[in-house]
N, C-alpha and C positions, 0 to 999 in steps of 0.2 A: 381805170381800168374793168377792160367790162367781162366779167367771167363767163357771160357765153354758155351759160349754165342752163339747160333747157328739160322742160319739165314736156312728158306729153303727156296728155290722155285722151282716151278712143273716147269716139263721142257718138252720138246717131239723132242730126238735125237740120235743122235747117240752118241759114244767118240770113238778109238784104245786104248784099255788096252796087258800089257805083252801078251794076249792071243787071242788077235785079237780083231774089234772090236764085239758089244755091243751095246749093248739097254741102251738107261740114262733115265728116267723121272722127277730125280730128283739134286738137286745142292746146298748140304750143307754150305752155306757160315757164314765166320767164323774170326774175324782179333785176335789175339793172337798170343803166343809164338807158332814158328815154329820149326815140327820136324825134318829137315834137310837144310831148309833155312838158308845163315850166319848174319843171324837179328836175332834185338829182337823181332820184333815182325814182323807179314805179314796174310798179306791176305793170309787166305786157303780157296780153292775153292775141292770137295767131290763132284766129278762126278758121283751117283750111280744110280741102277735099282733096288725102294725098289716093286715090282711088281715083282722081281726077287730073292728079299733074302734081296740082298743090301748087297753083301758076295766080290763082286768081284768092285773097283773102280782108278778113272784116278782121281789122284791127283794134283792140282798145289799149292805152294804158290809163294804169288807175294808181293813183298815191295808196301809202301802207293803209293807209285807214278807209278810205273808201274802198280799200278789194277784202280787208275786212269786215265793213258794213255792207260789204255784198253776200261777204258768201254767212253770214250771218242771216242776209235778210231772204235767201234761194235755203237755207233749211226753214227758214218757220212756213211759206209759202208751201214746199215740197211738203212741209207737217201739215197745214191747215188743207192744202187739199187734197191731202188722201183723208182730212176726216169730213169735212164736206161732201167728198161724196163717194165715201163709205168702205177705202179700199186702197190700197197701196199703190200708190203710182211708183210702176218697177223699171225701168228702161229697159229693154229687149234686148239685147245685148247681156242682162242681168242673171241670166235662163241658164245661157253657157256658161259661167265659172261655176 
């Protein structure tokens, strides 16, 4: 049974899809039965632009272990980048919070 529980993250960025680069402002994140990956359950992330109607998307499906490894590497890359560049890499939306 699919849960259809989706977490939404507001983003500021770009993604490259089948028609080239596109603006993205939202990630829909869920852990459920995948559409394509050969797994019983997968972490799915759909990158979309809600401001542009959300019609185009870039999607990934990852095993739970792969998703956890990716989270660790994202945090490590941010920490190392902040040290290397001598400043914190802040998301422009953080200033509004």
